C-alpha positions in Angstrom: 16.7 33.0 -53.3 18.5 30.3 -51.6 16.9 26.7 -51.5 15.5 26.1 -47.8 17.8 23.6 -45.7 16.6 20.0 -45.4 17.0 19.1 -41.6 16.0 15.1 -42.5 19.4 15.1 -44.0 21.7 16.0 -41.3 24.1 13.4 -39.6 25.2 13.4 -35.9 27.8 11.6 -34.6 27.1 8.2 -32.1 26.4 9.0 -28.9 28.7 9.2 -25.9 29.2 5.9 -24.2 27.0 7.0 -21.1 23.8 8.8 -22.5 22.4 9.4 -25.6 23.4 12.0 -27.9 21.6 15.3 -27.1 20.5 18.1 -29.4 18.8 21.3 -28.3 16.4 23.0 -30.6 15.2 26.8 -29.8 13.9 30.0 -31.4 14.8 33.6 -30.4 14.5 37.0 -31.4 17.6 38.7 -32.4 17.6 40.7 -28.7 17.7 36.9 -27.6 14.2 36.8 -25.8 12.7 33.0 -26.2 8.9 33.9 -24.8 6.7 36.4 -25.7 3.8 36.8 -23.8 4.1 33.6 -22.0 4.8 31.2 -25.2 7.2 31.1 -28.1 4.6 31.9 -30.3 5.2 34.8 -32.8 9.1 34.5 -33.1 9.6 31.6 -35.4 8.0 31.5 -39.3 6.3 28.3 -40.8 9.4 27.5 -42.4 10.9 27.5 -38.9 8.6 25.0 -37.6 9.1 22.8 -40.6 12.8 22.7 -39.5 11.6 21.8 -36.0 9.4 18.7 -37.2 12.4 17.7 -39.7 14.5 17.6 -36.4 12.2 15.3 -35.0 12.6 12.8 -37.8 16.0 12.0 -36.1 14.7 11.7 -32.5 14.2 8.7 -30.0 13.0 10.9 -27.4 11.6 14.5 -27.6 12.3 16.1 -23.9 9.7 19.3 -22.7 10.4 20.7 -19.6 7.6 21.4 -17.2 7.1 24.7 -18.0 6.7 24.2 -21.7 4.4 21.7 -20.9 2.1 23.9 -19.3 2.1 26.8 -21.5 2.3 25.1 -24.8 2.1 21.6 -24.4 4.2 18.8 -25.6 3.9 16.3 -28.3 6.0 14.4 -30.9 3.8 14.5 -33.4 5.0 15.5 -36.8 1.9 16.8 -39.2 3.3 15.3 -42.2 2.9 11.7 -43.5 5.7 12.0 -45.7 7.9 12.7 -42.7 6.1 10.2 -40.5 7.2 7.9 -43.5 10.8 8.6 -43.4 11.0 7.7 -39.2 9.4 4.1 -40.7 11.9 3.8 -43.7 14.9 4.1 -40.8 13.4 1.7 -38.4 11.8 4.3 -36.1 8.7 4.1 -34.4 6.2 6.6 -36.5 6.4 9.2 -33.5 9.2 9.7 -30.8 8.4 9.2 -27.5 7.5 12.1 -25.6 9.2 12.9 -22.3 8.7 15.7 -19.7 10.9 16.5 -16.5 9.1 17.9 -13.6 10.6 18.5 -9.9 7.2 19.7 -8.5 5.3 17.4 -10.5 2.3 20.5 -10.9 1.4 18.9 -14.5 -1.7 19.9 -16.6 -3.3 16.3 -16.7 -5.8 17.1 -19.5 -3.1 18.0 -22.1 -2.4 15.9 -25.3 0.7 14.9 -24.2 -1.5 12.8 -21.3 -4.5 12.2 -22.9 -3.1 11.0 -27.0 -2.7 7.2 -27.7 -1.1 7.5 -30.6 2.5 8.2 -29.2 4.3 6.8 -26.1 5.1 9.3 -23.6 7.1 9.1 -20.2 7.6 11.6 -16.9 10.7 11.8 -15.3 9.7 13.3 -11.6 12.4 14.3 -8.9 12.5 12.6 -5.7 11.3 15.9 -4.4 7.7 15.5 -5.6 5.0 14.2 -3.6 3.9 11.2 -3.7 0.5 11.7 -4.6 1.3 13.9 -7.5 3.0 11.1 -8.6 0.1 8.8 -8.2 -2.2 11.5 -9.6 0.3 11.6 -12.9 0.8 7.5 -13.3 -3.1 7.5 -13.0 -3.4 8.5 -16.7 -1.3 5.7 -18.0 2.0 7.4 -18.2 4.9 5.6 -17.0 6.9 7.7 -14.1 10.4 7.1 -13.2 11.7 8.8 -10.1 15.1 10.3 -10.8 17.1 11.6 -7.7 17.4 15.1 -6.4 20.2 17.1 -7.9 20.8 14.1 -10.2 17.9 14.7 -12.4 19.4 15.0 -15.8 22.1 12.1 -15.5 19.7 9.6 -14.4 17.2 10.5 -16.7 19.3 10.5 -19.4 21.0 7.0 -17.9 17.3 5.4 -18.2 16.5 6.7 -22.0 19.4 4.9 -23.0 19.0 1.7 -20.7 15.7 1.4 -20.8 14.2 3.1 -23.9 17.0 2.4 -26.1 17.3 5.7 -26.9 20.3 6.9 -29.5 19.4 10.6 -30.0 17.4 13.2 -27.7 16.2 16.3 -28.7 15.4 18.7 -26.4 12.8 21.4 -27.1 13.4 23.9 -23.9 12.3 26.0 -22.2 15.3 27.7 -20.8 15.2 26.2 -17.3 15.4 22.9 -18.9 18.0 23.8 -21.4 20.1 25.2 -18.0 19.5 22.2 -16.4 21.2 20.0 -19.4 23.8 22.5 -20.2 25.1 22.4 -16.4 25.0 18.5 -16.6 27.4 19.0 -19.4 24.3 17.3 -21.7 24.0 19.1 -24.9 26.2 18.1 -27.7 24.5 20.5 -30.2 22.2 23.4 -30.6 20.1 24.2 -33.3 18.8 28.0 -32.9 16.8 30.0 -35.1 17.4 34.0 -35.0 13.8 35.4 -36.0 14.1 39.0 -37.4 12.1 40.8 -34.4 13.4 42.7 -31.6 11.0 41.8 -28.6 12.2 44.2 -26.0 10.9 43.9 -22.3 12.2 44.7 -19.1 11.6 40.7 -18.1 14.6 38.7 -19.6 13.5 35.1 -21.0 16.8 33.8 -22.4 16.9 30.4 -24.3 18.8 29.1 -21.1 18.3 29.9 -17.7 19.8 28.7 -14.6 20.5 29.7 -11.0 24.0 30.7 -11.3 25.2 33.7 -12.6 27.1 33.7 -16.1 31.1 33.9 -15.3 34.0 33.9 -17.6 35.3 30.8 -15.9 32.1 28.9 -17.0 31.7 30.3 -20.6 30.8 27.4 -22.8 32.6 27.4 -26.4 30.7 26.6 -29.4 31.6 25.6 -33.0 29.6 26.7 -35.7 28.4 23.8 -37.7 26.2 26.0 -40.1 24.6 29.2 -40.6 22.0 29.4 -43.3 19.8 32.9 -43.9 16.0 32.5 -45.2 15.9 35.3 -47.5 12.0 34.6 -47.2 11.5 35.1 -43.9 14.4 37.2 -42.5 15.4 34.2 -40.3 18.9 32.3 -39.7 19.2 29.1 -39.0 22.2 28.4 -36.6 23.9 25.0 -35.5 26.5 24.7 -33.0 28.4 21.8 -31.4 29.0 22.4 -27.9 33.0 21.9 -27.3 
């Protein structure tokens, strides 16, 4: 069998002038579904989960959408002392800062994201969020940053660069967040694990969702950087640069 990939040794280009470098990581069925029964569980193997944690080694910020926080929670933990030590050896804190972006502010405040104190976390709220919700979130002790309605992604990434010093942001979905990031031209690379399953079902749950309909004029070309099959799990690990 082929050796399993080691994502801890990946190299990334320097960030652009105006924001951090952004990589997105997703898992999908062969027919393109990213969610089954409300979460991504069952689509990726233990090997895939290992690669997800190895990608986290590189991140200064791990960004999650509000829907993902509600469905499965959000945490930058690595669950592996060797990976934690790798970050420390590279001059990074033990864990990346966890970030969530929300337009409604309807967030489950009892989740680890809000209650844990072994990692930093920050909430980016659209100006559309009510003051009452913003105050409730801030009461958890997590900083709240307001971003202008319609320009949430750009303002958030500028804040991450200027105030958090972030060089690399890892976006872990879900689809709505990926869609907003893509629409803002703010995804530099996509890591995609294809799981050897067919999900079927009438309801589509793509890895990227947005309000605009797909059109040839707006297709985003990608350059394949690697495609690594895993003979043991049947998965294929894809890495693309967004052009």
